[in-house]
C-alpha positions in Angstrom: 0.1 0.0 0.0 1.5 3.2 -1.2 1.6 6.3 0.8 -1.1 8.0 -0.9 -3.3 4.9 0.0 -2.3 4.7 3.6 -3.1 8.4 4.2 -6.9 8.1 2.4 -7.5 5.2 4.9 -5.9 7.0 7.9 -8.5 10.2 6.8 -11.4 8.6 6.4 -10.6 6.3 9.6 -10.9 9.2 11.5 -13.7 10.8 9.8 -15.9 8.3 10.6 -15.4 8.2 14.1 -15.9 12.1 14.4 -19.2 12.3 12.4 -22.4 10.8 13.0 -24.1 8.5 10.5 -28.0 8.1 11.8 -28.7 10.9 9.5 -27.3 9.2 6.8 -29.7 8.1 3.8 -29.8 4.1 2.8 -30.8 3.2 -0.4 -32.0 0.8 -1.5 -35.8 0.7 0.5 -36.7 -2.4 1.6 -39.6 -2.2 -1.2 -37.4 -2.3 -4.1 -35.3 -5.3 -2.7 -36.0 -8.9 -4.2 -37.7 -11.3 -1.6 -37.7 -14.6 -2.5 -41.2 -16.0 -3.3 -42.4 -12.2 -4.7 -43.0 -11.8 -8.3 -40.6 -8.6 -9.5 -42.0 -6.1 -11.1 -41.3 -4.8 -14.6 -41.1 -1.5 -13.3 -40.2 -0.2 -10.0 -42.4 1.4 -7.3 -40.0 4.2 -7.0 -37.1 5.7 -8.6 -33.8 6.9 -6.9 -34.7 10.5 -7.5 -38.2 10.3 -6.0 -36.8 8.1 -3.2 -34.2 10.7 -2.6 -36.0 13.4 -3.0 -38.6 11.4 -0.1 -35.8 11.9 2.4 -35.6 14.9 5.1 -32.3 16.7 5.1 -29.8 16.2 7.8 -29.9 18.0 11.0 -26.5 19.3 10.5 -27.8 20.8 7.1 -30.5 22.7 8.9 -28.3 24.2 11.4 -25.7 25.7 8.7 -28.8 27.1 6.8 -29.9 28.6 10.4 -26.3 30.3 11.0 -25.6 31.4 7.4 -28.9 33.3 7.0 -28.1 35.0 10.5 -31.4 33.3 12.5 -29.4 30.6 14.4 -30.1 32.3 17.6 -34.1 32.6 16.7 -34.4 29.0 15.2 -33.4 27.1 18.3 -34.8 23.5 16.6 -34.1 22.0 13.6 -37.6 21.4 12.9 -38.6 24.4 12.2 -35.7 25.1 9.3 -37.3 21.7 7.9 -40.7 23.2 8.2 -39.9 26.5 6.3 -38.2 24.2 3.6 -41.0 22.1 3.4 -43.9 23.3 0.7 -47.6 22.3 0.6 -46.7 20.4 -2.7 -44.8 18.0 -1.4 -47.4 15.8 1.0 -48.8 14.9 -2.3 -45.7 12.9 -3.4 -45.4 11.8 0.4 -49.3 10.7 0.3 -48.3 8.6 -3.4 -45.1 6.6 -2.4 -45.8 6.8 1.7 -49.5 6.5 2.7 -49.2 5.5 6.1 -46.4 8.0 7.2 -47.6 11.0 9.1 -47.4 14.3 7.4 -45.0 17.0 7.9 -45.5 20.6 9.1 -45.3 22.6 5.8 -44.9 26.5 5.3 -48.3 27.2 3.8 -50.0 29.2 6.6 -46.1 30.6 7.2 -45.6 31.5 3.3 -49.4 33.3 3.9 -48.3 35.6 6.4 -44.8 36.2 5.3 -46.0 37.3 2.1 -48.3 39.5 3.6 -45.6 41.5 5.8 -43.1 41.8 3.1 -45.9 43.5 0.6 -46.3 46.3 3.5 -42.4 46.8 4.2 -42.1 47.2 0.5 -45.0 49.3 -0.3 -44.1 51.8 3.0 -40.4 51.8 1.9 -41.1 52.5 -2.0 -44.0 55.3 -0.9 -41.9 57.1 1.6 -38.6 57.4 -0.4 -40.3 58.1 -3.9 -43.2 60.4 -3.5 -44.4 61.0 -6.7 -44.5 58.0 -8.2 -47.3 57.1 -10.1 -49.5 54.0 -8.7 -48.5 51.7 -11.4 -45.1 52.1 -11.5 -45.3 51.6 -7.5 -46.7 48.3 -7.8 -44.3 47.6 -10.3 -41.7 48.8 -8.0 -43.1 46.5 -4.7 -43.0 43.2 -7.4 -39.7 43.9 -8.5 -38.5 44.0 -5.0 -40.7 41.3 -3.0 -42.4 39.7 -6.1 -42.1 35.8 -6.7 -39.0 35.9 -8.6 -37.2 37.6 -6.5 -37.7 35.7 -3.5 -36.7 32.6 -5.7 -33.7 34.1 -6.6 -32.8 35.2 -2.1 -33.6 31.6 -1.7 -31.1 30.3 -4.1 -28.6 32.8 -2.8 -29.0 31.4 1.1 -28.7 28.3 0.0 -31.9 26.7 0.7 -32.1 24.6 -2.7 -30.5 21.6 -1.3 -33.4 21.7 1.6 -36.3 22.5 -0.1 -38.9 19.7 -0.1 -41.6 20.1 -2.7 -43.6 17.9 -6.0 -43.7 19.9 -9.3 -47.6 19.8 -10.1 -49.6 20.8 -13.3 -51.9 23.8 -12.9 -55.8 23.2 -13.5 -58.7 25.7 -14.3 -59.0 26.4 -10.8 -55.6 26.1 -9.5 -51.9 26.9 -10.6 -49.3 24.5 -11.0 -46.3 24.5 -8.6 -43.3 24.9 -10.3 -39.6 25.2 -8.4 -39.2 29.1 -8.2 -42.8 29.4 -6.8 -41.5 26.6 -4.1 -38.4 28.3 -3.7 -40.1 31.8 -3.6 -42.1 30.4 -0.3 -39.0 30.0 1.9 -38.0 33.5 2.5 -41.7 34.7 3.0 -42.1 32.0 5.6 -39.0 33.1 7.2 -40.4 36.5 7.4 -43.1 34.9 9.0 -41.3 33.1 11.5 -39.2 36.3 12.6 -42.8 38.1 13.3 -43.8 35.8 15.3 -40.7 34.6 17.7 -39.3 38.0 17.5 -41.2 41.1 16.7 -42.6 43.2 13.9 -39.3 45.5 13.6 -37.3 42.4 13.3 -38.9 40.7 10.6 -39.0 44.3 9.2 -35.4 44.6 9.4 -35.1 41.1 7.6 -37.0 42.2 4.6 -34.8 45.7 4.2 -31.8 43.5 4.4 -32.3 41.2 2.1 -34.6 42.4 -0.2 -35.0 46.4 0.1 -31.3 46.9 0.2 -31.1 46.1 -3.5 -31.2 48.7 -5.8 -33.9 48.6 -8.8 -34.2 50.3 -12.0 -37.3 52.3 -12.2 -36.5 54.0 -15.4 -36.9 51.1 -17.3 -40.6 50.6 -15.7 -42.1 54.2 -16.6 -43.2 54.2 -19.7 -45.3 56.9 -22.0 -47.3 56.9 -25.0 -47.2 60.4 -25.2 -44.4 62.3 -23.3 -45.2 65.9 -24.2 -49.2 65.7 -23.3 -48.7 63.5 -20.2 -45.7 66.8 -19.2 -48.7 69.2 -20.1 -50.7 68.0 -17.6 -48.7 67.6 -15.2 -47.5 71.1 -15.2 -51.3 72.3 -15.5 -51.8 70.3 -12.0 -48.6 71.9 -10.0 -50.3 75.0 -11.8 -47.1 76.0 -13.3 -46.8 77.9 -16.7 -47.6 76.0 -19.8 -43.8 73.9 -21.3 -41.8 75.5 -24.0 -39.4 73.9 -26.3 -36.0 75.3 -27.2 -33.0 74.5 -28.9 -30.5 74.5 -27.0 -27.4 73.4 -29.3 -26.8 72.0 -32.4 -24.3 70.6 -35.0 -24.3 69.0 -38.2 -27.4 70.2 -39.7 -26.9 69.7 -43.4 -24.8 66.8 -42.5 -26.3 63.0 -43.0 -25.9 62.9 -39.2 -26.9 65.9 -37.3 -27.2 66.5 -33.4 -29.9 68.5 -31.8 -30.0 69.4 -27.9 -33.8 70.8 -26.7 -34.7 72.1 -23.7 -37.7 72.0 -22.0 -38.8 75.1 -20.0 -41.6 76.3 -17.8 -41.2 80.0 -17.1 -37.6 80.4 -16.3 -37.2 77.0 -15.1 -35.4 73.9 -17.2 -37.5 71.4 -16.7 -35.7 68.8 -18.7 -33.2 68.3 -21.3 -33.0 65.6 -24.4 -30.9 64.8 -27.6 -31.7 63.1 -31.0 -31.0 63.2 -34.7 -34.0 65.1 -35.1 -36.1 68.1 -33.6 -38.9 65.8 -32.9 -36.5 63.3 -31.2 -34.7 65.3 -29.2 -38.0 67.1 -28.0 -39.4 63.9 -27.0 -36.6 63.1 -25.1 -36.2 66.3 -23.3 -40.1 65.9 -22.2 -39.5 62.3 -21.1 -36.3 63.4 -18.7 -38.4 66.0 -17.3 -41.1 63.7 -16.4 -38.4 61.4 -14.9 -37.1 63.7 -13.1 -40.1 64.6 -11.2 -41.5 60.8 -10.8 -37.8 59.6 -9.5 -37.3 62.0 -6.7 -35.9 60.5 -4.0 -35.9 61.8 -0.4 -32.8 61.5 1.1 -32.4 58.0 3.3 -31.8 59.8 6.5 -35.3 61.7 6.1 -37.1 58.4 5.3 -40.3 57.9 7.8 -41.8 54.6 8.0 -45.1 54.4 9.4 -44.1 51.1 10.7 -41.3 52.5 12.9 -44.6 53.7 15.6 -44.6 49.5 16.5 -43.1 48.7 20.0 -39.3 47.9 20.0 -38.0 44.7 21.4 -39.8 40.9 21.7 -42.7 40.6 21.4 -46.1 40.8 19.7 -47.6 44.5 18.6 -50.4 43.8 21.4 -48.4 44.8 23.8 -47.9 48.2 26.0 -44.6 49.6 25.4 -43.2 53.0 24.5 -43.7 53.7 20.6 -41.2 54.6 18.3 -41.3 58.2 17.2 -43.1 59.4 13.3 -43.4 62.8 11.5 -45.5 61.7 8.5 -44.0 63.5 5.4 -46.6 65.8 3.3 -49.1 63.6 1.2 -48.9 64.7 -2.5 -51.4 64.0 -5.5 -51.5 60.6 -6.4 -50.2 60.6 -10.3 -52.1 58.5 -13.1 -50.1 58.7 -16.1 -51.9 59.8 -19.3 -53.1 56.4 -21.5 -51.3 53.9 -18.2 -54.2 51.6 -19.5 -52.4 50.7 -22.5 -55.4 52.6 -24.7 -54.5 55.9 -26.4 -58.0 57.0 -26.6 -58.9 56.6 -22.5 -57.9 59.6 -20.6 -57.6 58.9 -16.8 -58.4 61.7 -14.4 
């Protein structure tokens, strides 16, 4: 036996003596073993992939997951993490192959509570940060922060994919199908609900802000204008300002094959926006769009953002206990903005 083989055997011996093998999966299962006198089935009742998906994750992986996301002090039992990572669709798979086994606890109710809490935290954050954002764009921004796709991406970054227990199902007219991204999205939602139950509402808000609301979202791509000049005229009229006027600021190559025009839009002496283009019409279009974006994307500084949920008591406990409330100074409400032709119909005008 060479040196490399002896080193491998000694290392394996040390690891086998220090690690517990009680949680290791055993394959093949008893129902697949050949028994004398029993007819051999042409097709096995369970395949290795299905058998592996039925096995619970090891407790060490559950504890490592809790430490990795910084919630080891909140979740003291690995069974809680196992419930968080068990989607309701897993019960169908378990009932199909092991009908006599007791059904485990799923994250159905936790995901529903966490989804409501995440929507609450994201809505108040977006509204307080961007007070002039149109209603339709605000809904899109909330979805971009805490929607199904961001939740699934965060679950993958947390390393929850190997711990997920779920089963793919087809949709029907009354019930949508279950995809892998849908099952993954339930894990951060369930975690938010557990933090709320085990700690407090401010703790759950801090968890959502850390993992979701701290990410930058491109809001400019969410705002589309059918007619920026018409929308700008209505917005200026709403704020009781002078009607906007276009002025040519710079130009070059007017009589060449690649001219460039720079147009600014003014309301009185104030310049609202500026745009460029290969034609005056294109430059005016971009200038009106720039003026609208400057208003809609007005962002309040982070140190001045006040959230209504800050009034809930700090510390461990529910929101109904008697405790000192947090300070909150409500900001001035602005008139809700609905963009012209935001419904997608050019002949429809929204008030």
